[in-house]
Each structure stands twice: as structure tokens, then as C-alpha cells.
PDB file of N, CA, C and O in Angstrom:
ATOM      1  N   MET A   1     137.253 169.099 138.118  1.00  0.00           N
ATOM      2  CA  MET A   1     137.254 168.863 136.479  1.00  0.00           C
ATOM      3  C   MET A   1     135.817 169.088 136.071  1.00  0.00           C
ATOM      4  O   MET A   1     134.900 168.619 136.746  1.00  0.00           O
ATOM      5  N   ARG A   2     135.595 169.832 134.923  1.00  0.00           N
ATOM      6  CA  ARG A   2     134.268 169.850 134.227  1.00  0.00           C
ATOM      7  C   ARG A   2     134.257 169.051 132.889  1.00  0.00           C
ATOM      8  O   ARG A   2     135.171 169.082 132.065  1.00  0.00           O
ATOM      9  N   VAL A   3     133.080 168.315 132.774  1.00  0.00           N
ATOM     10  CA  VAL A   3     133.051 167.425 131.612  1.00  0.00           C
ATOM     11  C   VAL A   3     131.923 168.171 130.812  1.00  0.00           C
ATOM     12  O   VAL A   3     130.859 168.512 131.328  1.00  0.00           O
ATOM     13  N   ASN A   4     132.252 168.382 129.536  1.00  0.00           N
ATOM     14  CA  ASN A   4     131.377 169.007 128.607  1.00  0.00           C
ATOM     15  C   ASN A   4     131.099 167.920 127.426  1.00  0.00           C
ATOM     16  O   ASN A   4     131.891 167.710 126.508  1.00  0.00           O
ATOM     17  N   PRO A   5     129.966 167.325 127.579  1.00  0.00           N
ATOM     18  CA  PRO A   5     129.665 166.312 126.460  1.00  0.00           C
ATOM     19  C   PRO A   5     129.491 166.947 125.064  1.00  0.00           C
ATOM     20  O   PRO A   5     129.077 168.095 124.902  1.00  0.00           O
ATOM     21  N   LEU A   6     129.823 166.149 124.120  1.00  0.00           N
ATOM     22  CA  LEU A   6     129.699 166.619 122.728  1.00  0.00           C
ATOM     23  C   LEU A   6     128.490 165.950 122.145  1.00  0.00           C
ATOM     24  O   LEU A   6     128.066 164.884 122.592  1.00  0.00           O
ATOM     25  N   ALA A   7     127.890 166.647 121.053  1.00  0.00           N
ATOM     26  CA  ALA A   7     126.886 166.305 120.244  1.00  0.00           C
ATOM     27  C   ALA A   7     125.551 165.904 121.096  1.00  0.00           C
ATOM     28  O   ALA A   7     125.124 166.707 121.925  1.00  0.00           O
ATOM     29  N   ASP A   8     124.982 164.816 120.911  1.00  0.00           N
ATOM     30  CA  ASP A   8     123.919 164.243 121.616  1.00  0.00           C
ATOM     31  C   ASP A   8     124.193 163.595 122.819  1.00  0.00           C
ATOM     32  O   ASP A   8     123.315 162.914 123.348  1.00  0.00           O
ATOM     33  N   ARG A   9     125.423 163.730 123.379  1.00  0.00           N
ATOM     34  CA  ARG A   9     125.734 162.839 124.639  1.00  0.00           C
ATOM     35  C   ARG A   9     125.182 163.827 126.043  1.00  0.00           C
ATOM     36  O   ARG A   9     125.088 165.052 126.121  1.00  0.00           O
ATOM     37  N   VAL A  10     124.919 162.922 126.920  1.00  0.00           N
ATOM     38  CA  VAL A  10     124.435 163.364 128.084  1.00  0.00           C
ATOM     39  C   VAL A  10     125.385 162.856 129.214  1.00  0.00           C
ATOM     40  O   VAL A  10     125.823 161.711 129.104  1.00  0.00           O
ATOM     41  N   VAL A  11     125.723 163.582 130.246  1.00  0.00           N
ATOM     42  CA  VAL A  11     126.632 163.023 131.428  1.00  0.00           C
ATOM     43  C   VAL A  11     125.565 162.963 132.668  1.00  0.00           C
ATOM     44  O   VAL A  11     124.841 163.887 133.040  1.00  0.00           O
ATOM     45  N   ILE A  12     125.648 161.695 133.192  1.00  0.00           N
ATOM     46  CA  ILE A  12     124.581 161.445 134.170  1.00  0.00           C
ATOM     47  C   ILE A  12     125.212 160.706 135.506  1.00  0.00           C
ATOM     48  O   ILE A  12     126.098 159.865 135.351  1.00  0.00           O
ATOM     49  N   LYS A  13     124.793 160.999 136.645  1.00  0.00           N
ATOM     50  CA  LYS A  13     125.165 160.417 137.884  1.00  0.00           C
ATOM     51  C   LYS A  13     124.076 159.377 138.301  1.00  0.00           C
ATOM     52  O   LYS A  13     122.945 159.805 138.532  1.00  0.00           O
ATOM     53  N   MET A  14     124.304 158.215 138.400  1.00  0.00           N
ATOM     54  CA  MET A  14     123.353 157.175 138.813  1.00  0.00           C
ATOM     55  C   MET A  14     122.911 157.203 140.325  1.00  0.00           C
ATOM     56  O   MET A  14     123.697 157.243 141.271  1.00  0.00           O
ATOM     57  N   LEU A  15     121.643 157.179 140.406  1.00  0.00           N
ATOM     58  CA  LEU A  15     121.189 157.421 141.843  1.00  0.00           C
ATOM     59  C   LEU A  15     121.187 155.942 142.556  1.00  0.00           C
ATOM     60  O   LEU A  15     120.971 154.892 141.951  1.00  0.00           O
ATOM     61  N   GLU A  16     121.444 156.050 143.827  1.00  0.00           N
ATOM     62  CA  GLU A  16     121.687 154.776 144.617  1.00  0.00           C
ATOM     63  C   GLU A  16     120.421 153.753 144.482  1.00  0.00           C
ATOM     64  O   GLU A  16     119.234 154.078 144.484  1.00  0.00           O
ATOM     65  N   ALA A  17     120.868 152.670 144.386  1.00  0.00           N
ATOM     66  CA  ALA A  17     119.879 151.450 144.438  1.00  0.00           C
ATOM     67  C   ALA A  17     119.044 151.559 145.721  1.00  0.00           C
ATOM     68  O   ALA A  17     119.488 152.150 146.705  1.00  0.00           O
ATOM     69  N   GLU A  18     117.807 150.975 145.705  1.00  0.00           N
ATOM     70  CA  GLU A  18     117.205 150.751 146.941  1.00  0.00           C
ATOM     71  C   GLU A  18     117.835 149.565 147.796  1.00  0.00           C
ATOM     72  O   GLU A  18     118.128 148.514 147.227  1.00  0.00           O
ATOM     73  N   GLU A  19     118.017 149.710 148.986  1.00  0.00           N
ATOM     74  CA  GLU A  19     118.534 149.025 149.875  1.00  0.00           C
ATOM     75  C   GLU A  19     117.432 147.972 150.517  1.00  0.00           C
ATOM     76  O   GLU A  19     117.778 146.839 150.852  1.00  0.00           O
ATOM     77  N   THR A  20     116.237 148.389 150.644  1.00  0.00           N
ATOM     78  CA  THR A  20     115.306 147.658 151.211  1.00  0.00           C
ATOM     79  C   THR A  20     114.007 147.823 150.152  1.00  0.00           C
ATOM     80  O   THR A  20     113.839 148.676 149.280  1.00  0.00           O
ATOM     81  N   THR A  21     113.229 146.798 150.513  1.00  0.00           N
ATOM     82  CA  THR A  21     111.985 146.624 149.629  1.00  0.00           C
ATOM     83  C   THR A  21     110.950 147.548 150.212  1.00  0.00           C
ATOM     84  O   THR A  21     111.179 148.136 151.269  1.00  0.00           O
ATOM     85  N   LYS A  22     109.721 147.707 149.501  1.00  0.00           N
ATOM     86  CA  LYS A  22     108.742 148.472 150.065  1.00  0.00           C
ATOM     87  C   LYS A  22     108.025 147.872 151.441  1.00  0.00           C
ATOM     88  O   LYS A  22     107.436 148.580 152.258  1.00  0.00           O
ATOM     89  N   SER A  23     108.172 146.560 151.532  1.00  0.00           N
ATOM     90  CA  SER A  23     107.794 145.820 152.676  1.00  0.00           C
ATOM     91  C   SER A  23     108.751 145.792 153.857  1.00  0.00           C
ATOM     92  O   SER A  23     108.474 145.286 154.944  1.00  0.00           O
ATOM     93  N   GLY A  24     109.994 146.427 153.525  1.00  0.00           N
ATOM     94  CA  GLY A  24     110.973 146.530 154.738  1.00  0.00           C
ATOM     95  C   GLY A  24     112.154 145.405 154.662  1.00  0.00           C
ATOM     96  O   GLY A  24     113.067 145.402 155.488  1.00  0.00           O
ATOM     97  N   ILE A  25     112.061 144.435 153.591  1.00  0.00           N
ATOM     98  CA  ILE A  25     113.128 143.466 153.644  1.00  0.00           C
ATOM     99  C   ILE A  25     114.457 143.944 153.003  1.00  0.00           C
ATOM    100  O   ILE A  25     114.470 144.343 151.838  1.00  0.00           O
ATOM    101  N   ILE A  26     115.512 143.905 153.726  1.00  0.00           N
ATOM    102  CA  ILE A  26     116.893 144.380 153.475  1.00  0.00           C
ATOM    103  C   ILE A  26     117.338 143.498 152.359  1.00  0.00           C
ATOM    104  O   ILE A  26     117.208 142.275 152.419  1.00  0.00           O
ATOM    105  N   LEU A  27     117.901 144.163 151.267  1.00  0.00           N
ATOM    106  CA  LEU A  27     118.501 143.465 150.222  1.00  0.00           C
ATOM    107  C   LEU A  27     120.060 143.491 150.211  1.00  0.00           C
ATOM    108  O   LEU A  27     120.680 144.551 150.294  1.00  0.00           O
ATOM    109  N   THR A  28     120.629 142.347 150.111  1.00  0.00           N
ATOM    110  CA  THR A  28     122.025 142.378 150.073  1.00  0.00           C
ATOM    111  C   THR A  28     122.556 142.966 148.713  1.00  0.00           C
ATOM    112  O   THR A  28     121.759 143.035 147.776  1.00  0.00           O
ATOM    113  N   SER A  29     123.744 143.358 148.561  1.00  0.00           N
ATOM    114  CA  SER A  29     124.257 144.009 147.620  1.00  0.00           C
ATOM    115  C   SER A  29     124.082 143.263 146.132  1.00  0.00           C
ATOM    116  O   SER A  29     123.866 143.827 145.060  1.00  0.00           O
ATOM    117  N   ALA A  30     124.243 141.780 146.388  1.00  0.00           N
ATOM    118  CA  ALA A  30     124.122 140.945 145.276  1.00  0.00           C
ATOM    119  C   ALA A  30     122.627 140.890 144.675  1.00  0.00           C
ATOM    120  O   ALA A  30     122.387 140.729 143.478  1.00  0.00           O
ATOM    121  N   ALA A  31     121.747 141.034 145.595  1.00  0.00           N
ATOM    122  CA  ALA A  31     120.159 141.110 145.157  1.00  0.00           C
ATOM    123  C   ALA A  31     119.793 142.502 144.643  1.00  0.00           C
ATOM    124  O   ALA A  31     118.682 142.672 144.140  1.00  0.00           O
ATOM    125  N   GLN A  32     120.533 143.350 144.727  1.00  0.00           N
ATOM    126  CA  GLN A  32     120.103 144.731 144.283  1.00  0.00           C
ATOM    127  C   GLN A  32     120.408 144.804 142.643  1.00  0.00           C
ATOM    128  O   GLN A  32     121.460 144.489 142.087  1.00  0.00           O
ATOM    129  N   GLU A  33     119.203 145.303 142.038  1.00  0.00           N
ATOM    130  CA  GLU A  33     119.391 145.537 140.529  1.00  0.00           C
ATOM    131  C   GLU A  33     120.211 146.814 140.375  1.00  0.00           C
ATOM    132  O   GLU A  33     120.212 147.767 141.154  1.00  0.00           O
ATOM    133  N   LYS A  34     120.926 146.679 139.219  1.00  0.00           N
ATOM    134  CA  LYS A  34     121.665 147.992 138.866  1.00  0.00           C
ATOM    135  C   LYS A  34     120.702 149.186 138.650  1.00  0.00           C
ATOM    136  O   LYS A  34     119.814 149.109 137.801  1.00  0.00           O
ATOM    137  N   PRO A  35     120.869 150.252 139.390  1.00  0.00           N
ATOM    138  CA  PRO A  35     119.889 151.313 139.175  1.00  0.00           C
ATOM    139  C   PRO A  35     119.725 151.752 137.741  1.00  0.00           C
ATOM    140  O   PRO A  35     120.702 151.599 137.007  1.00  0.00           O
ATOM    141  N   GLN A  36     118.670 152.255 137.262  1.00  0.00           N
ATOM    142  CA  GLN A  36     118.402 152.737 136.036  1.00  0.00           C
ATOM    143  C   GLN A  36     117.798 154.224 136.104  1.00  0.00           C
ATOM    144  O   GLN A  36     117.444 154.801 135.076  1.00  0.00           O
ATOM    145  N   VAL A  37     117.702 154.796 137.350  1.00  0.00           N
ATOM    146  CA  VAL A  37     117.278 156.127 137.454  1.00  0.00           C
ATOM    147  C   VAL A  37     118.709 156.957 137.840  1.00  0.00           C
ATOM    148  O   VAL A  37     119.557 156.600 138.657  1.00  0.00           O
ATOM    149  N   ALA A  38     118.711 158.113 137.038  1.00  0.00           N
ATOM    150  CA  ALA A  38     120.015 158.910 137.295  1.00  0.00           C
ATOM    151  C   ALA A  38     119.713 160.362 137.172  1.00  0.00           C
ATOM    152  O   ALA A  38     118.597 160.669 136.752  1.00  0.00           O
ATOM    153  N   GLU A  39     120.527 161.254 137.470  1.00  0.00           N
ATOM    154  CA  GLU A  39     120.308 162.538 137.561  1.00  0.00           C
ATOM    155  C   GLU A  39     121.237 163.246 136.471  1.00  0.00           C
ATOM    156  O   GLU A  39     122.453 163.053 136.489  1.00  0.00           O
ATOM    157  N   VAL A  40     120.675 164.011 135.591  1.00  0.00           N
ATOM    158  CA  VAL A  40     121.482 164.706 134.453  1.00  0.00           C
ATOM    159  C   VAL A  40     122.544 165.720 135.089  1.00  0.00           C
ATOM    160  O   VAL A  40     122.143 166.575 135.880  1.00  0.00           O
ATOM    161  N   VAL A  41     123.805 165.635 134.769  1.00  0.00           N
ATOM    162  CA  VAL A  41     124.840 166.544 135.208  1.00  0.00           C
ATOM    163  C   VAL A  41     125.323 167.358 134.209  1.00  0.00           C
ATOM    164  O   VAL A  41     125.855 168.431 134.494  1.00  0.00           O
ATOM    165  N   ALA A  42     125.188 166.936 132.941  1.00  0.00           N
ATOM    166  CA  ALA A  42     125.655 167.973 131.872  1.00  0.00           C
ATOM    167  C   ALA A  42     125.038 167.380 130.511  1.00  0.00           C
ATOM    168  O   ALA A  42     124.828 166.183 130.316  1.00  0.00           O
ATOM    169  N   VAL A  43     124.773 168.464 129.565  1.00  0.00           N
ATOM    170  CA  VAL A  43     124.135 168.017 128.419  1.00  0.00           C
ATOM    171  C   VAL A  43     124.856 168.630 127.192  1.00  0.00           C
ATOM    172  O   VAL A  43     125.219 169.806 127.227  1.00  0.00           O
ATOM    173  N   GLY A  44     125.070 167.833 126.089  1.00  0.00           N
ATOM    174  CA  GLY A  44     125.809 168.285 125.128  1.00  0.00           C
ATOM    175  C   GLY A  44     124.693 169.132 124.171  1.00  0.00           C
ATOM    176  O   GLY A  44     123.476 169.115 124.357  1.00  0.00           O
ATOM    177  N   PRO A  45     125.411 169.889 123.088  1.00  0.00           N
ATOM    178  CA  PRO A  45     124.731 171.031 122.459  1.00  0.00           C
ATOM    179  C   PRO A  45     123.658 170.387 121.439  1.00  0.00           C
ATOM    180  O   PRO A  45     122.790 171.119 120.963  1.00  0.00           O
ATOM    181  N   GLY A  46     123.709 169.222 121.153  1.00  0.00           N
ATOM    182  CA  GLY A  46     122.786 168.571 120.001  1.00  0.00           C
ATOM    183  C   GLY A  46     123.465 168.914 118.701  1.00  0.00           C
ATOM    184  O   GLY A  46     124.686 168.879 118.550  1.00  0.00           O
ATOM    185  N   GLY A  47     122.567 169.260 117.742  1.00  0.00           N
ATOM    186  CA  GLY A  47     123.090 169.655 116.443  1.00  0.00           C
ATOM    187  C   GLY A  47     122.840 168.531 115.462  1.00  0.00           C
ATOM    188  O   GLY A  47     121.877 167.774 115.588  1.00  0.00           O
ATOM    189  N   MET A  48     123.726 168.436 114.480  1.00  0.00           N
ATOM    190  CA  MET A  48     123.912 167.334 113.335  1.00  0.00           C
ATOM    191  C   MET A  48     124.471 166.174 113.982  1.00  0.00           C
ATOM    192  O   MET A  48     125.623 166.223 114.414  1.00  0.00           O
ATOM    193  N   VAL A  49     123.727 165.078 114.097  1.00  0.00           N
ATOM    194  CA  VAL A  49     124.284 163.692 114.202  1.00  0.00           C
ATOM    195  C   VAL A  49     123.984 162.756 113.369  1.00  0.00           C
ATOM    196  O   VAL A  49     122.794 162.473 113.234  1.00  0.00           O
ATOM    197  N   ASP A  50     125.018 162.031 112.588  1.00  0.00           N
ATOM    198  CA  ASP A  50     124.640 161.124 111.662  1.00  0.00           C
ATOM    199  C   ASP A  50     123.660 161.713 110.451  1.00  0.00           C
ATOM    200  O   ASP A  50     122.885 160.990 109.825  1.00  0.00           O
ATOM    201  N   GLY A  51     123.805 163.019 110.240  1.00  0.00           N
ATOM    202  CA  GLY A  51     122.952 163.532 109.144  1.00  0.00           C
ATOM    203  C   GLY A  51     121.669 164.030 109.577  1.00  0.00           C
ATOM    204  O   GLY A  51     120.914 164.557 108.759  1.00  0.00           O
ATOM    205  N   ASN A  52     121.374 163.916 110.730  1.00  0.00           N
ATOM    206  CA  ASN A  52     120.002 164.233 111.375  1.00  0.00           C
ATOM    207  C   ASN A  52     119.967 165.355 112.344  1.00  0.00           C
ATOM    208  O   ASN A  52     120.838 165.296 113.212  1.00  0.00           O
ATOM    209  N   GLU A  53     119.239 166.260 112.385  1.00  0.00           N
ATOM    210  CA  GLU A  53     119.128 167.387 113.378  1.00  0.00           C
ATOM    211  C   GLU A  53     118.697 166.740 114.875  1.00  0.00           C
ATOM    212  O   GLU A  53     117.635 166.122 114.949  1.00  0.00           O
ATOM    213  N   VAL A  54     119.382 166.868 115.829  1.00  0.00           N
ATOM    214  CA  VAL A  54     119.043 166.372 117.111  1.00  0.00           C
ATOM    215  C   VAL A  54     118.906 167.644 118.098  1.00  0.00           C
ATOM    216  O   VAL A  54     119.811 168.461 118.265  1.00  0.00           O
ATOM    217  N   LYS A  55     117.732 167.688 118.681  1.00  0.00           N
ATOM    218  CA  LYS A  55     117.364 168.551 119.648  1.00  0.00           C
ATOM    219  C   LYS A  55     117.442 167.977 120.879  1.00  0.00           C
ATOM    220  O   LYS A  55     116.927 166.865 120.999  1.00  0.00           O
ATOM    221  N   MET A  56     118.056 168.560 121.981  1.00  0.00           N
ATOM    222  CA  MET A  56     118.273 167.920 123.277  1.00  0.00           C
ATOM    223  C   MET A  56     116.844 168.220 124.099  1.00  0.00           C
ATOM    224  O   MET A  56     116.307 169.316 124.263  1.00  0.00           O
ATOM    225  N   GLU A  57     116.456 167.083 124.501  1.00  0.00           N
ATOM    226  CA  GLU A  57     115.116 167.126 125.274  1.00  0.00           C
ATOM    227  C   GLU A  57     115.468 167.247 126.747  1.00  0.00           C
ATOM    228  O   GLU A  57     114.580 167.718 127.458  1.00  0.00           O
ATOM    229  N   VAL A  58     116.529 166.928 127.284  1.00  0.00           N
ATOM    230  CA  VAL A  58     116.669 167.053 128.811  1.00  0.00           C
ATOM    231  C   VAL A  58     117.593 168.076 129.059  1.00  0.00           C
ATOM    232  O   VAL A  58     118.329 168.603 128.225  1.00  0.00           O
ATOM    233  N   LYS A  59     117.504 168.343 130.342  1.00  0.00           N
ATOM    234  CA  LYS A  59     118.379 169.608 130.893  1.00  0.00           C
ATOM    235  C   LYS A  59     119.082 169.052 132.325  1.00  0.00           C
ATOM    236  O   LYS A  59     118.750 168.013 132.894  1.00  0.00           O
ATOM    237  N   VAL A  60     120.043 169.910 132.734  1.00  0.00           N
ATOM    238  CA  VAL A  60     120.771 169.539 133.871  1.00  0.00           C
ATOM    239  C   VAL A  60     119.728 169.554 135.086  1.00  0.00           C
ATOM    240  O   VAL A  60     118.831 170.392 135.176  1.00  0.00           O
ATOM    241  N   GLY A  61     119.918 168.689 135.862  1.00  0.00           N
ATOM    242  CA  GLY A  61     118.847 168.591 137.083  1.00  0.00           C
ATOM    243  C   GLY A  61     117.739 167.607 136.813  1.00  0.00           C
ATOM    244  O   GLY A  61     117.132 167.108 137.760  1.00  0.00           O
ATOM    245  N   ASP A  62     117.468 167.327 135.658  1.00  0.00           N
ATOM    246  CA  ASP A  62     116.414 166.332 135.256  1.00  0.00           C
ATOM    247  C   ASP A  62     116.861 164.830 135.871  1.00  0.00           C
ATOM    248  O   ASP A  62     117.992 164.353 135.772  1.00  0.00           O
ATOM    249  N   LYS A  63     115.789 164.243 136.482  1.00  0.00           N
ATOM    250  CA  LYS A  63     115.866 162.828 136.771  1.00  0.00           C
ATOM    251  C   LYS A  63     115.356 161.937 135.488  1.00  0.00           C
ATOM    252  O   LYS A  63     114.292 162.197 134.926  1.00  0.00           O
ATOM    253  N   VAL A  64     116.178 160.909 135.096  1.00  0.00           N
ATOM    254  CA  VAL A  64     115.815 160.168 133.929  1.00  0.00           C
ATOM    255  C   VAL A  64     116.019 158.796 134.149  1.00  0.00           C
ATOM    256  O   VAL A  64     116.786 158.421 135.036  1.00  0.00           O
ATOM    257  N   LEU A  65     115.348 157.934 133.361  1.00  0.00           N
ATOM    258  CA  LEU A  65     115.369 156.597 133.256  1.00  0.00           C
ATOM    259  C   LEU A  65     116.021 155.993 132.007  1.00  0.00           C
ATOM    260  O   LEU A  65     115.574 156.245 130.888  1.00  0.00           O
ATOM    261  N   ILE A  66     117.049 155.217 132.196  1.00  0.00           N
ATOM    262  CA  ILE A  66     118.029 154.977 131.087  1.00  0.00           C
ATOM    263  C   ILE A  66     117.705 153.279 130.915  1.00  0.00           C
ATOM    264  O   ILE A  66     117.159 152.485 131.680  1.00  0.00           O
ATOM    265  N   SER A  67     118.324 153.111 129.505  1.00  0.00           N
ATOM    266  CA  SER A  67     118.316 151.585 129.174  1.00  0.00           C
ATOM    267  C   SER A  67     119.222 150.981 130.253  1.00  0.00           C
ATOM    268  O   SER A  67     120.031 151.650 130.896  1.00  0.00           O
ATOM    269  N   LYS A  68     119.011 149.566 130.414  1.00  0.00           N
ATOM    270  CA  LYS A  68     119.834 149.004 131.602  1.00  0.00           C
ATOM    271  C   LYS A  68     121.221 148.965 131.479  1.00  0.00           C
ATOM    272  O   LYS A  68     121.901 149.207 132.476  1.00  0.00           O
ATOM    273  N   TYR A  69     121.781 148.684 130.349  1.00  0.00           N
ATOM    274  CA  TYR A  69     123.133 148.563 129.997  1.00  0.00           C
ATOM    275  C   TYR A  69     123.788 149.700 129.070  1.00  0.00           C
ATOM    276  O   TYR A  69     124.716 149.407 128.316  1.00  0.00           O
ATOM    277  N   ALA A  70     123.340 150.847 129.140  1.00  0.00           N
ATOM    278  CA  ALA A  70     123.664 151.932 128.302  1.00  0.00           C
ATOM    279  C   ALA A  70     124.700 152.753 128.814  1.00  0.00           C
ATOM    280  O   ALA A  70     124.767 152.981 130.022  1.00  0.00           O
ATOM    281  N   GLY A  71     125.559 153.242 127.956  1.00  0.00           N
ATOM    282  CA  GLY A  71     126.550 154.372 128.241  1.00  0.00           C
ATOM    283  C   GLY A  71     127.936 153.733 128.609  1.00  0.00           C
ATOM    284  O   GLY A  71     128.161 152.528 128.722  1.00  0.00           O
ATOM    285  N   THR A  72     128.798 154.739 128.772  1.00  0.00           N
ATOM    286  CA  THR A  72     130.143 154.440 129.331  1.00  0.00           C
ATOM    287  C   THR A  72     130.483 155.098 130.639  1.00  0.00           C
ATOM    288  O   THR A  72     130.468 156.314 130.827  1.00  0.00           O
ATOM    289  N   GLU A  73     130.769 154.243 131.464  1.00  0.00           N
ATOM    290  CA  GLU A  73     131.270 154.771 132.986  1.00  0.00           C
ATOM    291  C   GLU A  73     132.675 155.277 133.028  1.00  0.00           C
ATOM    292  O   GLU A  73     133.651 154.733 132.512  1.00  0.00           O
ATOM    293  N   VAL A  74     132.652 156.342 133.681  1.00  0.00           N
ATOM    294  CA  VAL A  74     133.849 157.154 133.774  1.00  0.00           C
ATOM    295  C   VAL A  74     134.089 157.552 135.017  1.00  0.00           C
ATOM    296  O   VAL A  74     133.076 157.945 135.597  1.00  0.00           O
ATOM    297  N   LYS A  75     135.232 157.596 135.728  1.00  0.00           N
ATOM    298  CA  LYS A  75     135.524 158.234 136.960  1.00  0.00           C
ATOM    299  C   LYS A  75     136.296 159.402 137.000  1.00  0.00           C
ATOM    300  O   LYS A  75     137.454 159.369 136.583  1.00  0.00           O
ATOM    301  N   LEU A  76     135.743 160.564 137.505  1.00  0.00           N
ATOM    302  CA  LEU A  76     136.543 161.935 137.588  1.00  0.00           C
ATOM    303  C   LEU A  76     136.436 162.472 138.930  1.00  0.00           C
ATOM    304  O   LEU A  76     135.356 162.549 139.516  1.00  0.00           O
ATOM    305  N   ASP A  77     137.622 162.870 139.459  1.00  0.00           N
ATOM    306  CA  ASP A  77     137.859 163.379 140.726  1.00  0.00           C
ATOM    307  C   ASP A  77     136.974 162.532 141.796  1.00  0.00           C
ATOM    308  O   ASP A  77     136.199 163.005 142.627  1.00  0.00           O
ATOM    309  N   GLY A  78     137.238 161.355 141.600  1.00  0.00           N
ATOM    310  CA  GLY A  78     136.473 160.278 142.573  1.00  0.00           C
ATOM    311  C   GLY A  78     135.240 160.094 142.510  1.00  0.00           C
ATOM    312  O   GLY A  78     134.706 159.397 143.372  1.00  0.00           O
ATOM    313  N   GLU A  79     134.551 160.621 141.566  1.00  0.00           N
ATOM    314  CA  GLU A  79     133.085 160.508 141.435  1.00  0.00           C
ATOM    315  C   GLU A  79     132.759 159.683 140.034  1.00  0.00           C
ATOM    316  O   GLU A  79     133.408 159.892 139.009  1.00  0.00           O
ATOM    317  N   GLU A  80     131.744 158.778 140.103  1.00  0.00           N
ATOM    318  CA  GLU A  80     131.352 157.983 139.089  1.00  0.00           C
ATOM    319  C   GLU A  80     130.381 158.535 138.215  1.00  0.00           C
ATOM    320  O   GLU A  80     129.330 158.934 138.716  1.00  0.00           O
ATOM    321  N   TYR A  81     130.561 158.624 136.968  1.00  0.00           N
ATOM    322  CA  TYR A  81     129.573 159.117 135.882  1.00  0.00           C
ATOM    323  C   TYR A  81     129.401 158.133 134.961  1.00  0.00           C
ATOM    324  O   TYR A  81     130.195 157.202 134.830  1.00  0.00           O
ATOM    325  N   THR A  82     128.250 158.305 134.205  1.00  0.00           N
ATOM    326  CA  THR A  82     128.044 157.562 133.027  1.00  0.00           C
ATOM    327  C   THR A  82     127.644 158.595 131.732  1.00  0.00           C
ATOM    328  O   THR A  82     126.810 159.495 131.837  1.00  0.00           O
ATOM    329  N   ILE A  83     128.358 158.304 130.565  1.00  0.00           N
ATOM    330  CA  ILE A  83     127.941 159.107 129.510  1.00  0.00           C
ATOM    331  C   ILE A  83     127.110 158.422 128.552  1.00  0.00           C
ATOM    332  O   ILE A  83     127.567 157.375 128.093  1.00  0.00           O
ATOM    333  N   VAL A  84     126.033 158.795 128.181  1.00  0.00           N
ATOM    334  CA  VAL A  84     125.059 158.128 127.301  1.00  0.00           C
ATOM    335  C   VAL A  84     124.712 159.080 126.348  1.00  0.00           C
ATOM    336  O   VAL A  84     124.919 160.277 126.543  1.00  0.00           O
ATOM    337  N   LYS A  85     124.070 158.535 125.073  1.00  0.00           N
ATOM    338  CA  LYS A  85     123.559 159.211 124.168  1.00  0.00           C
ATOM    339  C   LYS A  85     121.954 159.520 124.469  1.00  0.00           C
ATOM    340  O   LYS A  85     121.296 158.762 125.181  1.00  0.00           O
ATOM    341  N   GLN A  86     121.476 160.532 123.945  1.00  0.00           N
ATOM    342  CA  GLN A  86     120.190 161.015 124.443  1.00  0.00           C
ATOM    343  C   GLN A  86     119.234 159.909 124.080  1.00  0.00           C
ATOM    344  O   GLN A  86     118.263 159.714 124.810  1.00  0.00           O
ATOM    345  N   GLY A  87     119.463 159.060 122.849  1.00  0.00           N
ATOM    346  CA  GLY A  87     118.676 158.006 122.655  1.00  0.00           C
ATOM    347  C   GLY A  87     118.402 156.941 123.573  1.00  0.00           C
ATOM    348  O   GLY A  87     117.372 156.267 123.572  1.00  0.00           O
ATOM    349  N   ASP A  88     119.550 156.797 124.500  1.00  0.00           N
ATOM    350  CA  ASP A  88     119.546 155.736 125.467  1.00  0.00           C
ATOM    351  C   ASP A  88     118.742 156.117 126.756  1.00  0.00           C
ATOM    352  O   ASP A  88     118.596 155.359 127.715  1.00  0.00           O
ATOM    353  N   ILE A  89     118.242 157.375 126.661  1.00  0.00           N
ATOM    354  CA  ILE A  89     117.371 157.966 127.752  1.00  0.00           C
ATOM    355  C   ILE A  89     115.864 157.442 127.357  1.00  0.00           C
ATOM    356  O   ILE A  89     115.468 157.733 126.228  1.00  0.00           O
ATOM    357  N   LEU A  90     115.147 156.813 128.074  1.00  0.00           N
ATOM    358  CA  LEU A  90     113.840 156.312 127.992  1.00  0.00           C
ATOM    359  C   LEU A  90     112.751 157.240 128.336  1.00  0.00           C
ATOM    360  O   LEU A  90     111.733 157.348 127.653  1.00  0.00           O
ATOM    361  N   ALA A  91     112.978 157.885 129.375  1.00  0.00           N
ATOM    362  CA  ALA A  91     111.938 158.798 130.057  1.00  0.00           C
ATOM    363  C   ALA A  91     112.632 159.921 131.079  1.00  0.00           C
ATOM    364  O   ALA A  91     113.751 159.717 131.551  1.00  0.00           O
ATOM    365  N   THR A  92     111.908 161.059 131.360  1.00  0.00           N
ATOM    366  CA  THR A  92     112.136 161.670 132.488  1.00  0.00           C
ATOM    367  C   THR A  92     111.367 161.215 133.725  1.00  0.00           C
ATOM    368  O   THR A  92     110.302 160.640 133.499  1.00  0.00           O
ATOM    369  N   VAL A  93     111.724 161.377 134.961  1.00  0.00           N
ATOM    370  CA  VAL A  93     111.039 160.797 136.060  1.00  0.00           C
ATOM    371  C   VAL A  93     110.749 162.084 136.985  1.00  0.00           C
ATOM    372  O   VAL A  93     111.596 162.930 137.270  1.00  0.00           O
ATOM    373  N   THR A  94     109.422 162.086 137.397  1.00  0.00           N
ATOM    374  CA  THR A  94     108.868 163.144 138.244  1.00  0.00           C
ATOM    375  C   THR A  94     108.556 162.595 139.486  1.00  0.00           C
ATOM    376  O   THR A  94     108.255 161.403 139.539  1.00  0.00           O
ATOM    377  N   ASP A  95     108.582 163.339 140.579  1.00  0.00           N
ATOM    378  CA  ASP A  95     108.196 162.870 141.926  1.00  0.00           C
ATOM    379  C   ASP A  95     106.641 162.609 141.954  1.00  0.00           C
ATOM    380  O   ASP A  95     106.101 162.210 142.986  1.00  0.00           O
TER     381      ASP A  95
END
């Protein structure tokens, strides 16, 4: 199944949370924070949103940093995705 987001929506797949700290301490699932870094899976066309022209700044494959509680989580074909507005994306992440 393919998801085609509308307007300024972006479909992302959250990257796994770190299970160990940089010093090597293993974290339990309760101690792990919700991941905020995700990979862009699909991007809407942009256009007019609430009377304003929206140009899409991200593209498929980008790694992005999102607001902590942003978006709507959906499950399709056994995979979990989050659909967010482009405004909920705070930054792109580079290696």
C-alpha cells in the first residue's frame, strides 16, 4: 500500500531509539526517550494551505528532527508511520 500525503503533510518513519548511552550503559525501554529523528518516506505537493503558499522544504530520504509530540501515528502493512505537517519538522539532520 502506498501513502500519498496531501497539502503540506509529510509521512515519516521514526528511527530506533538508542538502547545504550555513549558511555555504554544499557537503557531499559522505560528509560528510553521517544525518538525525535525520522526518515522522510513521502512528501505532499505543498500549494495553498490556509491561504498561504507552502513550498515543501524536505524530500524523500531526508532525516529530520520533529517536535516531540507531533503528528498522527498510523500502521500500514505492519509498518508504523507518522504523518506530520511540514511545520512540525524542526530541522534536517546530516551525518
